[in-house]
C-alpha positions as CSV (number, residue, x, y, z in Angstrom):
1,M,0.0,0.1,0.0
2,N,1.3,3.4,-0.9
3,P,1.9,5.2,2.4
4,F,1.2,8.5,0.7
5,S,-2.2,7.6,-0.8
6,S,-4.4,8.2,2.2
7,T,-2.7,11.7,2.8
8,R,-3.2,12.5,-0.9
9,S,-6.7,11.4,-1.0
10,L,-7.3,13.6,2.2
11,A,-5.9,16.5,0.5
12,I,-8.0,16.3,-2.6
13,G,-11.2,15.6,-0.6
14,T,-10.3,18.8,1.5
15,C,-9.8,20.8,-1.6
16,L,-13.0,19.4,-3.2
17,A,-14.9,20.1,-0.2
18,A,-13.7,23.7,0.1
19,G,-14.5,24.3,-3.5
20,I,-18.1,23.0,-3.1
21,A,-18.5,25.3,0.0
22,M,-18.0,28.1,-2.0
23,I,-21.0,27.5,-4.3
24,P,-24.1,29.2,-3.0
25,G,-26.4,26.5,-1.4
26,A,-23.9,23.9,-1.4
27,A,-23.9,23.7,2.5
28,S,-27.2,21.8,2.2
29,G,-26.4,20.2,-0.9
30,Q,-28.8,22.3,-3.0
31,A,-28.3,24.9,-5.6
32,Y,-29.4,28.6,-5.2
33,P,-31.9,29.3,-3.8
34,N,-32.5,27.1,-0.9
35,R,-33.7,29.2,1.8
36,T,-35.7,32.5,2.3
37,I,-34.5,35.6,0.2
38,S,-35.1,39.2,1.7
39,I,-35.9,42.1,-0.2
40,I,-34.8,45.3,1.8
41,V,-37.2,48.4,1.4
42,A,-35.8,51.6,2.8
43,F,-39.3,53.1,3.0
44,G,-42.4,52.3,5.1
45,A,-45.2,50.2,4.0
46,A,-47.9,51.2,1.3
47,G,-45.6,53.4,-0.9
48,V,-44.7,52.7,-4.5
49,T,-41.3,51.1,-3.6
50,D,-42.9,49.0,-0.9
51,T,-46.0,47.7,-3.1
52,L,-43.8,47.2,-6.0
53,S,-41.4,45.1,-4.2
54,R,-44.1,43.1,-2.6
55,T,-45.4,42.1,-6.0
56,I,-42.0,41.1,-7.2
57,A,-41.4,39.1,-4.0
58,K,-44.6,37.2,-4.4
59,N,-43.9,36.3,-8.0
60,L,-40.1,35.6,-7.1
61,S,-41.4,33.2,-4.4
62,E,-43.7,31.2,-6.8
63,R,-41.1,30.8,-9.5
64,L,-38.1,30.1,-7.2
65,K,-40.0,28.0,-4.9
66,V,-38.6,29.5,-1.7
67,P,-40.0,32.3,0.6
68,V,-39.4,35.8,-0.5
69,I,-40.0,38.4,2.3
70,V,-39.9,42.2,2.2
71,E,-38.2,44.0,5.2
72,N,-39.0,47.6,5.6
73,R,-36.0,49.5,6.8
74,P,-37.0,53.2,6.5
75,G,-34.7,56.0,7.8
76,A,-31.8,58.5,7.1
77,N,-32.8,59.0,3.4
78,Q,-32.6,55.2,2.7
79,I,-29.1,54.7,4.2
80,V,-30.6,52.7,7.3
81,G,-31.7,50.1,4.5
82,I,-28.6,50.1,2.4
83,Q,-26.5,49.6,5.6
84,Q,-28.5,46.5,6.3
85,L,-27.8,45.2,2.9
86,R,-24.0,45.9,3.2
87,S,-24.0,44.3,6.6
88,R,-25.0,40.9,5.1
89,P,-23.2,38.1,3.1
90,A,-23.0,38.7,-0.6
91,D,-24.7,35.5,-1.4
92,G,-28.0,36.5,-3.2
93,Y,-30.1,35.9,-0.1
94,T,-30.5,39.7,0.7
95,L,-31.5,42.2,-2.0
96,Y,-32.4,45.9,-2.0
97,T,-35.0,47.8,-4.0
98,G,-33.0,50.8,-5.0
99,T,-34.5,53.9,-6.5
100,G,-33.6,56.9,-8.4
101,S,-32.7,59.1,-5.4
102,S,-30.5,56.3,-3.8
103,L,-28.9,54.9,-7.0
104,A,-28.2,58.1,-8.9
105,Q,-29.5,61.4,-7.7
106,N,-28.3,61.6,-4.1
107,P,-24.8,59.9,-5.1
108,G,-24.5,62.5,-8.0
109,I,-25.2,65.6,-5.9
110,R,-23.9,64.7,-2.6
111,K,-20.2,63.7,-1.5
112,D,-20.8,62.7,2.1
113,L,-22.9,59.6,1.5
114,P,-21.4,56.3,3.1
115,Y,-21.7,54.1,-0.1
116,D,-20.9,54.2,-3.8
117,P,-23.7,52.7,-6.0
118,L,-21.3,51.4,-8.7
119,K,-18.8,49.9,-6.2
120,D,-21.0,48.7,-3.3
121,F,-23.8,47.1,-5.3
122,E,-24.3,44.4,-7.7
123,P,-27.1,45.3,-10.3
124,I,-29.5,42.5,-10.5
125,A,-32.4,43.7,-12.6
126,M,-34.1,46.8,-13.5
127,L,-37.7,47.0,-12.5
128,G,-39.2,50.1,-14.3
129,V,-39.0,53.9,-14.6
130,Q,-41.7,56.4,-13.6
131,A,-42.8,59.8,-14.5
132,G,-43.8,62.4,-11.8
133,V,-46.3,65.2,-12.0
134,I,-46.1,68.7,-11.1
135,S,-49.2,69.6,-8.7
136,V,-50.5,72.6,-7.1
137,A,-53.0,73.2,-4.3
138,P,-56.6,73.6,-5.4
139,G,-56.5,77.3,-4.4
140,S,-53.4,78.2,-6.5
141,P,-53.7,81.0,-8.9
142,A,-51.4,78.8,-11.3
143,K,-53.3,77.1,-14.0
144,S,-50.4,76.0,-16.0
145,L,-46.8,75.5,-15.5
146,R,-45.8,78.9,-16.9
147,E,-48.2,80.6,-14.6
148,L,-46.7,78.8,-11.7
149,I,-43.2,80.0,-12.7
150,D,-44.4,83.5,-13.1
151,H,-46.3,83.4,-9.8
152,A,-43.4,82.1,-7.9
153,R,-41.0,84.6,-9.6
154,K,-43.1,87.5,-8.3
155,N,-43.2,86.1,-4.9
156,P,-39.6,84.9,-4.1
157,G,-39.6,82.9,-0.9
158,R,-43.2,83.3,-0.2
159,L,-44.4,80.1,-1.9
160,N,-43.4,76.6,-0.3
161,F,-43.1,73.2,-1.8
162,G,-43.5,69.6,-0.1
163,S,-41.4,66.6,-0.7
164,Q,-41.0,63.0,0.6
165,G,-38.0,64.3,2.5
166,V,-34.5,65.7,2.2
167,G,-32.7,64.0,-0.7
168,S,-35.9,62.4,-1.9
169,A,-36.6,62.4,-5.8
170,S,-39.4,65.2,-5.2
171,H,-36.9,67.4,-3.3
172,L,-34.1,67.0,-5.8
173,A,-36.5,67.5,-8.7
174,T,-37.8,70.7,-7.2
175,E,-34.3,72.1,-6.4
176,V,-33.3,71.5,-10.2
177,F,-36.4,73.2,-11.2
178,M,-36.0,76.2,-9.1
179,A,-32.4,76.6,-10.4
180,R,-33.5,76.3,-13.9
181,T,-36.6,78.7,-13.8
182,G,-35.0,81.3,-11.4
183,T,-37.5,80.8,-8.7
184,S,-37.1,80.5,-4.9
185,M,-39.5,78.5,-2.7
186,V,-39.3,77.1,1.0
187,H,-38.9,73.3,1.4
188,I,-41.2,71.6,3.6
189,P,-39.9,68.0,4.0
190,L,-42.5,65.4,4.8
191,K,-42.4,61.4,4.8
192,S,-44.4,60.3,1.9
193,D,-46.5,61.2,-1.2
194,S,-49.4,60.4,1.0
195,D,-48.6,63.3,3.3
196,I,-47.8,65.6,0.4
197,G,-51.1,64.9,-0.9
198,V,-53.0,65.8,2.5
199,E,-50.9,69.0,2.8
200,L,-51.4,70.0,-0.6
201,S,-55.2,69.3,-0.5
202,E,-55.5,71.4,2.6
203,G,-53.5,74.3,1.2
204,R,-50.8,74.2,3.7
205,I,-48.1,73.7,0.8
206,D,-48.3,75.3,-2.4
207,F,-46.5,73.1,-4.9
208,S,-45.0,69.5,-5.3
209,F,-43.5,67.0,-7.6
210,M,-45.4,63.8,-6.9
211,T,-45.9,60.3,-8.3
212,P,-49.0,59.7,-10.4
213,Q,-50.2,56.8,-8.2
214,F,-51.1,59.3,-5.6
215,S,-51.6,62.6,-7.3
216,V,-54.1,61.5,-10.1
217,P,-57.0,60.2,-7.7
218,L,-56.7,63.5,-5.6
219,A,-56.7,65.6,-8.7
220,R,-59.7,63.8,-10.1
221,T,-61.6,64.8,-7.0
222,G,-60.5,68.5,-7.1
223,K,-58.2,68.2,-4.0
224,Q,-55.1,69.3,-6.2
225,R,-54.4,70.5,-9.7
226,I,-51.9,68.7,-12.0
227,L,-50.1,71.3,-14.2
228,A,-47.7,68.8,-16.2
229,V,-46.0,65.6,-16.4
230,T,-42.3,65.3,-15.9
231,S,-41.4,63.1,-18.9
232,V,-40.2,64.4,-22.2
233,N,-43.4,62.9,-23.9
234,R,-47.2,62.9,-22.8
235,L,-48.3,59.9,-20.7
236,P,-50.8,57.7,-22.2
237,F,-52.9,57.7,-18.9
238,L,-52.7,61.5,-18.8
239,P,-53.0,62.5,-22.4
240,D,-54.3,66.1,-21.7
241,L,-51.3,67.2,-19.5
242,P,-48.4,68.8,-21.3
243,S,-44.8,67.4,-21.1
244,L,-41.4,68.9,-20.1
245,K,-40.6,69.2,-23.8
246,E,-43.6,71.3,-24.1
247,A,-42.8,73.5,-21.4
248,E,-39.9,74.8,-23.4
249,I,-37.8,75.5,-20.2
250,P,-33.8,74.8,-20.9
251,E,-32.6,71.5,-19.6
252,L,-35.7,70.8,-17.6
253,E,-35.9,67.5,-19.8
254,D,-33.1,66.3,-17.4
255,L,-35.9,65.4,-14.9
256,D,-37.1,62.5,-17.0
257,P,-37.1,60.0,-15.5
258,F,-38.6,61.3,-12.2
259,T,-37.5,58.1,-10.7
260,F,-36.7,54.5,-11.4
261,Y,-36.6,51.2,-9.4
262,G,-34.3,48.1,-9.4
263,L,-33.0,45.2,-7.5
264,V,-29.5,45.2,-6.4
265,A,-27.3,42.9,-4.2
266,A,-24.1,43.4,-2.3
267,A,-21.0,43.7,-4.5
268,G,-19.3,40.4,-5.0
269,T,-22.5,38.4,-5.4
270,P,-21.6,35.2,-7.4
271,P,-22.3,35.7,-11.3
272,E,-24.5,32.6,-11.4
273,V,-26.8,34.1,-8.7
274,V,-27.1,37.2,-10.4
275,R,-27.9,35.7,-13.7
276,R,-30.5,33.3,-12.1
277,L,-32.3,36.4,-10.3
278,N,-32.0,38.4,-13.4
279,E,-33.7,36.0,-15.6
280,T,-36.4,35.2,-13.2
281,V,-37.2,38.9,-12.6
282,N,-37.4,39.8,-16.4
283,A,-39.7,36.9,-16.8
284,I,-42.0,38.5,-13.9
285,L,-41.8,41.8,-15.5
286,Q,-42.8,40.4,-19.0
287,S,-45.8,38.5,-17.7
288,A,-49.0,40.2,-18.7
289,E,-50.5,40.3,-15.3
290,V,-47.5,41.9,-13.5
291,A,-46.8,44.4,-16.5
292,A,-50.6,45.6,-16.3
293,Q,-50.4,46.0,-12.6
294,M,-47.2,48.0,-12.8
295,R,-48.8,50.3,-15.5
296,D,-52.3,50.6,-14.2
297,T,-51.7,50.7,-10.6
298,F,-48.2,51.8,-9.7
299,R,-47.8,53.9,-12.8
300,V,-44.5,52.5,-13.4
301,E,-43.3,51.4,-16.9
302,P,-41.7,47.8,-16.8
303,R,-38.2,47.8,-18.1
304,A,-36.5,44.3,-18.4
305,Q,-32.7,44.5,-19.0
306,T,-29.6,42.5,-18.5
307,P,-27.4,43.2,-15.6
308,E,-25.0,44.8,-17.7
309,A,-27.5,47.0,-19.4
310,F,-28.8,48.0,-15.8
311,R,-25.3,48.7,-14.8
312,K,-24.9,51.0,-18.0
313,F,-28.1,52.7,-17.2
314,L,-27.0,53.4,-13.6
315,Q,-23.7,54.7,-14.8
316,D,-25.5,57.2,-17.2
317,E,-28.0,58.4,-14.7
318,L,-25.2,58.9,-12.2
319,A,-23.1,60.9,-14.7
320,K,-26.2,63.1,-15.3
321,W,-26.7,63.8,-11.7
322,T,-23.3,64.4,-11.0
323,A,-23.3,67.1,-13.9
324,I,-26.5,68.5,-12.4
325,G,-24.8,68.6,-8.9
326,A,-21.8,70.7,-10.3
327,R,-24.4,73.3,-11.3
328,V,-27.2,73.0,-8.8
329,K,-26.4,73.6,-5.0
330,V,-28.8,71.6,-3.1
331,D,-29.1,71.9,0.9
332,T,-29.2,68.2,2.0
333,R,-29.1,69.0,5.7
């Protein structure tokens, strides 16, 4: 008997075991996924990010045959949720629903964030893009976007605007709007589109950028007035409202899209896991039921992309907002 054979066999076995252990799910002898997947949402319940994430989670669970849960981790302009993602293993069992403000707008404008969206995240799947609307209180004298601008210019610092909070899409969009139109309004940071809707309806705020999911029902009952949509082209479900292109305000078209949504994981997530999740999410987005729900209920346009295309989209949006940040000074305190 070769005295080295048992030692050699042990060494080979150890190497094989180590290699297998590195494969996601190998510890239990199963391929990824074999246990619960969490999707972190850095907002409270019932908003667009939350309801969209729950729709994706439900369909992921059905297709991957494992539980997929949503964890609401609001706070600090999404940083609480992002830190949760970064504190967990990069194994594909924790995902994060990123938004335009966390993945491009804030990182482009602010230099003090504790994360880099291109270095710290692994793009998994684009979910969709969303246009916003520009709304005023029902008692506002402005009946058009041009009238709003004229009214604000005649009353510098006397009008106020609501947002979903400091650094939110609605806050940053308004800062760009004021810089491009030569207007000045007072920022009233709130917590959600629902809060904005209440304050706007009661006339306690004068103006806001909002998501259509919340603004359209209020406008239809006369509780606010929508002046324009924040997309380059008119929206199919709001065909009578003018677009940014029609506003003819230089560079205002930068505000399209108002925001976007996408799933990311921690940097270093295995490529085979990224690919599996991407293909599954894309199949969900392309299903007639989910696509209709996104368009008709959430007012989000589905956009299935490869991980590489999603990364390129993020790079382009980040570059755009970095350029905006060089010209528009935003108070993010």
